[in-house]
C-alpha positions in Angstrom: 110.0 186.2 98.1 108.0 185.9 94.9 108.8 187.7 91.6 105.7 189.8 92.0 106.7 190.9 95.5 110.3 191.7 94.2 108.8 193.8 91.4 106.6 195.8 93.8 109.5 196.2 96.2 111.7 197.9 93.6 108.9 200.0 92.4 108.4 201.3 95.9 112.1 201.9 96.2 112.1 203.8 93.0 109.3 206.1 94.1 111.2 206.8 97.3 114.4 207.5 95.4 112.6 209.8 93.0 111.0 211.8 95.9 114.3 212.1 97.7 116.2 213.2 94.6 113.6 215.8 93.8 113.7 217.1 97.4 117.5 217.5 97.0 117.0 219.5 93.8 119.0 217.1 91.6 118.3 215.8 88.1 118.9 212.2 87.3 122.0 213.2 85.4 123.4 215.1 88.4 122.7 212.3 90.8 124.3 209.8 88.5 127.4 211.8 88.3 127.6 212.2 92.1 127.3 208.5 92.8 129.4 207.3 89.9 126.7 205.7 87.7 125.2 206.5 84.4 121.9 208.5 84.6 120.1 205.8 82.7 120.6 203.5 85.7 119.1 206.1 88.0 116.1 206.3 85.6 115.7 202.5 85.7 115.9 202.4 89.5 113.3 205.1 89.8 111.0 203.3 87.4 111.4 200.1 89.5 113.0 198.2 86.6 116.3 197.3 88.4 117.4 196.0 91.7 119.9 198.5 93.2 123.4 197.3 94.1 124.0 197.4 97.8 127.0 199.7 97.5 125.0 202.1 95.4 122.2 202.3 97.9 124.7 203.5 100.6 126.2 206.1 98.2 122.7 207.3 97.3 121.9 207.7 101.0 125.1 209.7 101.6 124.7 212.0 98.6 121.0 212.7 99.3 121.6 213.0 103.1 118.7 210.7 103.9 120.1 209.3 107.2 119.9 205.8 105.7 116.3 205.9 104.6 117.0 204.1 101.3 119.0 201.4 103.0 116.1 200.9 105.5 113.6 200.6 102.6 115.7 197.9 101.0 116.1 196.0 104.3 112.5 196.3 105.4 110.4 193.1 105.2 107.2 193.0 103.2 104.2 191.4 104.8 102.6 190.1 101.6 103.6 189.7 98.0 102.2 192.1 95.4 100.6 190.5 92.5 100.1 192.8 89.5 96.6 192.9 88.0 97.5 192.0 84.4 96.8 190.2 82.4 94.5 188.3 84.7 92.4 191.1 86.2 89.3 191.3 83.9 88.2 194.8 85.2 91.5 196.6 84.4 90.6 197.1 80.7 86.8 196.9 81.0 84.8 198.8 78.3 85.5 202.5 78.5 82.9 205.4 78.4 82.9 208.3 76.0 84.3 208.8 72.5 86.8 206.8 70.5 89.2 207.8 67.8 89.5 206.5 64.3 92.4 208.8 63.5 94.8 211.1 65.3 93.3 214.2 66.8 94.0 217.7 65.4 97.4 218.9 66.4 97.4 221.3 69.4 98.0 225.0 69.1 101.7 225.6 68.4 101.9 228.2 71.1 101.0 225.6 73.7 103.5 222.9 72.6 106.3 222.3 75.2 109.8 221.4 74.3 110.3 219.5 77.5 108.0 218.0 80.2 107.6 219.8 83.5 108.9 218.7 86.9 105.4 218.5 88.4 101.8 218.1 87.3 102.0 216.3 84.0 105.6 215.1 84.4 106.9 212.1 82.5 104.8 209.1 83.4 107.8 206.8 82.9 110.5 208.7 84.7 108.6 211.2 86.7 111.4 213.7 86.4 111.9 217.1 84.9 113.4 217.8 81.5 112.3 214.8 79.4 112.5 216.0 75.8 109.4 216.1 73.6 109.3 215.6 69.9 108.9 218.7 67.7 105.2 219.5 67.1 105.9 219.0 63.4 106.4 215.3 64.1 103.1 215.0 66.0 100.8 213.7 63.2 103.2 210.8 62.6 103.6 210.2 66.3 99.8 210.0 66.8 99.3 207.9 63.7 101.7 205.4 65.2 99.7 205.4 68.4 96.2 205.1 67.0 96.2 202.2 64.6 98.8 200.0 66.4 100.4 201.5 69.5 104.1 201.8 69.8 105.2 200.7 66.4 106.9 203.8 64.8 108.4 205.4 67.9 110.4 204.2 70.9 108.2 203.7 74.0 109.6 206.7 76.0 109.3 209.0 73.0 105.6 208.1 72.5 104.9 208.4 76.2 106.5 211.9 76.2 104.5 212.9 73.1 101.2 211.7 74.4 101.8 213.5 77.8 102.6 216.8 75.9 99.4 216.4 73.9 97.4 216.0 77.1 99.0 219.1 78.6 97.9 221.1 75.5 94.4 219.6 75.6 94.0 220.6 79.2 95.0 224.2 78.6 92.7 224.4 75.5 89.7 222.8 77.2 89.8 224.6 80.5 91.3 228.0 79.5 89.5 228.4 76.2 86.3 226.4 76.8 86.7 224.3 73.6 84.2 221.5 74.3 85.3 219.6 71.3 88.5 218.6 73.1 86.5 216.1 75.1 86.5 213.7 72.1 90.3 214.0 71.8 91.0 213.4 75.5 88.6 210.4 75.6 89.9 208.9 72.4 93.5 209.1 73.4 92.6 207.6 76.8 91.4 204.6 74.9 94.5 204.5 72.8 96.8 204.5 75.9 94.6 201.9 77.6 94.8 199.6 74.5 98.6 200.1 74.5 98.8 199.1 78.2 96.6 196.1 77.5 98.9 194.9 74.7 102.0 195.2 77.0 100.2 193.5 79.9 99.1 190.6 77.7 102.8 190.1 76.8 103.5 189.7 80.5 105.3 193.0 81.1 104.2 195.7 83.5 102.8 198.7 81.5 104.0 201.2 84.2 104.2 204.4 82.2 101.2 203.6 80.0 98.9 203.0 83.0 100.1 206.2 84.8 99.4 208.2 81.6 96.1 206.4 81.1 95.1 207.5 84.7 95.9 211.1 83.8 93.8 211.0 80.7 90.9 209.4 82.6 91.1 212.1 85.2 91.0 214.9 82.6 88.1 213.2 80.8 86.2 212.8 84.0 86.7 216.5 84.9 85.6 217.6 81.5 82.4 215.5 81.7 81.8 216.7 85.3 82.1 220.4 84.2 79.4 219.7 81.7 77.1 218.1 84.3 77.5 214.6 83.0 78.1 213.0 86.4 77.6 209.3 85.3 80.2 209.4 82.6 82.5 211.4 84.8 82.3 208.9 87.6 82.9 206.1 85.1 86.2 207.7 84.0 87.3 208.4 87.5 86.7 204.7 88.4 88.9 203.6 85.5 91.5 206.1 86.5 91.5 204.7 90.0 92.0 201.1 88.8 94.9 202.1 86.6 96.5 204.2 89.3 96.1 201.4 91.8 97.7 198.9 89.4 101.0 200.8 89.4 100.6 202.2 92.9 100.5 205.9 91.7 99.7 207.6 95.0 99.3 211.2 93.7 96.9 210.0 91.0 94.8 208.0 93.4 94.5 210.9 95.9 93.5 213.5 93.2 91.0 211.1 91.6 89.4 210.5 94.9 89.3 214.3 95.4 87.4 214.6 92.1 85.0 211.9 93.2 84.3 213.9 96.4 83.5 217.0 94.3 81.2 215.0 92.1 79.1 213.4 94.9 79.0 216.8 96.7 77.2 218.2 93.7 74.6 215.5 94.3 74.4 216.4 98.0 75.6 212.9 99.0 77.3 213.5 102.3 77.9 209.8 103.1 79.7 209.0 99.8 81.7 212.2 100.1 82.9 211.3 103.6 83.9 207.8 102.4 85.9 209.1 99.5 87.5 211.8 101.7 88.6 209.2 104.2 90.0 207.2 101.3 92.3 210.2 100.4 93.8 210.2 103.8 94.3 206.4 103.7 96.2 206.5 100.4 99.4 207.2 102.4 99.4 208.4 106.0 102.9 209.7 105.7 102.0 212.4 103.1 100.8 215.6 104.6 99.3 216.9 101.4 97.0 214.0 101.2 96.1 214.4 104.8 95.3 218.1 104.1 93.0 217.2 101.2 91.3 214.5 103.3 90.6 217.0 106.1 89.2 219.6 103.7 86.9 217.2 102.0 85.8 215.6 105.3 84.9 219.1 106.6 82.7 219.7 103.6 81.1 216.2 104.0 80.3 216.9 107.6 79.0 220.3 106.7 76.5 218.8 104.2 75.4 216.5 107.0 74.9 219.5 109.4 77.6 218.2 111.9 79.2 221.5 113.0 81.6 220.0 115.5 83.1 217.5 113.1 83.2 220.1 110.3 85.2 222.5 112.4 87.5 219.7 113.8 88.5 218.7 110.2 89.0 222.3 109.2 91.4 222.8 112.1 93.2 219.6 111.2 93.5 220.5 107.6 95.0 223.9 108.5 97.6 222.3 110.7 98.6 219.8 108.0 98.7 222.5 105.4 101.1 224.7 107.5 103.5 221.7 107.7 103.7 220.9 104.0 107.4 220.3 103.0 109.3 220.2 99.8 108.4 216.5 99.0 104.7 217.3 99.5 104.9 220.3 97.1 106.7 218.3 94.4 103.7 216.0 94.2 101.1 218.7 94.8 102.6 222.0 93.4 99.1 223.5 93.3 99.2 223.7 97.1 102.3 225.9 97.1 102.3 229.6 97.8 99.4 232.0 97.2 97.6 229.5 95.0 97.7 226.9 97.7 96.3 229.3 100.3 93.6 230.3 97.8 92.6 226.6 97.3 92.5 225.9 101.1 90.5 229.0 101.9 88.1 228.2 99.1 87.5 224.7 100.5 87.1 226.1 104.1 84.8 228.8 102.9 82.7 226.3 101.0 82.5 224.0 104.1 81.3 226.9 106.3 78.8 228.1 103.8 77.4 224.5 103.4 77.2 224.3 107.2 75.3 227.6 107.4 72.8 226.2 104.7 72.3 223.0 106.7 72.0 224.5 110.1 70.9 228.1 109.6 73.9 229.4 111.6 74.5 233.0 110.5 77.7 233.2 112.4 79.1 230.3 110.3 77.9 232.2 107.2 79.7 235.3 108.2 82.9 233.3 108.8 82.4 231.7 105.4 82.1 235.2 103.8 85.4 236.3 105.4 87.3 233.2 104.2 85.7 233.2 100.8 86.5 236.9 100.2 90.1 236.2 101.1 90.2 233.3 98.7 88.6 235.3 95.9 91.2 238.0 96.3 94.0 235.5 95.7 92.7 234.0 92.5 95.2 234.5 89.6 93.8 236.5 86.6 93.9 233.5 84.3 91.5 231.4 86.5 88.4 233.3 85.5 86.0 230.3 86.1 87.3 230.0 89.7 86.8 233.7 90.3 83.3 233.5 88.9 82.5 230.5 91.2 83.9 232.1 94.3 82.1 235.4 93.6 78.8 233.5 93.5 79.7 231.6 96.6 80.6 234.9 98.4 77.2 236.2 97.4 75.5 233.1 98.8 77.5 233.5 102.1 76.0 236.9 102.6 72.5 235.6 101.7 73.0 232.9 104.4 74.2 235.5 106.8 71.0 237.6 106.3 72.3 240.3 104.1 70.4 240.0 100.8 71.5 243.5 99.6 75.2 242.4 99.7 74.4 239.1 98.0 72.5 240.8 95.2 75.2 243.4 94.7 77.9 240.8 94.3 75.9 238.4 92.1 74.8 241.2 89.9 78.4 241.9 88.8 78.8 238.4 87.3 75.2 237.4 86.6 75.3 237.3 82.8 78.7 235.5 82.8 77.3 232.9 85.3 74.2 232.2 83.2 76.4 231.7 80.1 78.8 229.4 81.9 78.5 225.7 81.0 80.3 224.5 84.2 78.2 222.5 86.5 79.8 223.8 89.7 79.0 227.4 88.6 75.5 226.4 87.9 75.2 224.7 91.3 76.4 227.9 93.1 73.9 230.0 91.1 71.0 227.7 91.9 71.8 227.7 95.6 72.0 231.5 95.7 68.6 231.7 93.9 67.0 229.3 96.4 68.2 231.4 99.3 67.2 234.8 97.9 63.9 233.7 96.5 62.9 231.7 99.6 63.6 234.3 102.2 63.5 237.7 100.6 61.3 237.2 97.5 59.4 240.5 98.0 62.3 242.8 98.6 62.8 245.3 95.7 66.4 244.5 95.1 65.6 240.8 95.0 62.8 241.3 92.6 65.1 243.3 90.4 67.7 240.6 90.6 65.2 237.9 89.7 64.1 240.0 86.6 67.8 240.3 85.5 68.2 236.6 85.9 65.2 235.8 83.7 66.4 238.3 81.1 69.9 236.8 81.1 68.5 233.3 80.7 66.4 234.4 77.7 
């Protein structure tokens, strides 16, 4: 077996160990104590940096009650060696879109700064576990200065990765909750910083595992910010870079969520074929993960709805519901946004969107009424802080009623949020508003309530 294949094998073992440890509810420290090893070794094993001793594998299986899953993973043959894409792959660090940084970005709001990284979402890209400490916010300018001119010089590698992850978490909250468009520059500039850092490490012959995982996260946020502003070309470029970086370190959750974003982007263009291809790609990322199968089914349902294929749309909706009902603890560690009420809201939102799209494509009013029922349920579950989501779903619900042949209900719902919708800069909100206007103006243009709605819309735009 080649060195490249060995490296990939232990990276795969590390990801499995991390997933099993999290499912057992243990920290690295707790697991290390139970198997008689220092937690730093557990960290190295999960990062794929060490080959596990045979005796330790058996103890890990016993403590985690895996039924020998880790031992089987070590013993399983590999069909082909894995050859990392650096430094030979010329596309891995191809020119990046968007803005660059010549100096560190403005320090985030102190109220948003975490003391430790979370267990999910933006967890540590190096260790992937909860509880990694973050430097004090007061040290942030020095930390970022060390990253921008020449990465990794003033701080240890884990400390810098933790700090840059915390910065991204703050930028996400500021950009999406407070609509501060200027944060696009900071996100894109730091994405370039992390990519340059990864390139330096790759050129030295070492796997930049944490750097590329973090770069993929920055690329995804940059793409989402651009997508929300209607800049689909730049958004797709960022998503493409994020996919390459996620693939280079075999980051399954990042690959699945990036493909999900690409589905959303091509759906806004009405491209059913591309959407179906990306949606199938989500399911192919890892057939053992139910959460990726759930996402794949939901996006395939919307793709078939755009194409007017009612039978396939409904088949994938039913499949996604079954997979969603069977999500387990391991799934929810990687996709916490599918847990509980929020997860139900997201699934209902996607199903309601698919049925509405199907009604638009086929004129099926029964599908539109089912879409209204599901969308209303989703809208009722939206947390108060997700105002943009509530706005989008309210407009979609209005459109469902327009497609179902009830313009009065559509106008009544849309009228409640009309001014807010016109002010919104988000492309998906704009798409919902345009679709609703097409349905109302095309079928019921001369109705008094529709004329009044149209006048209010013109006043709001002025």
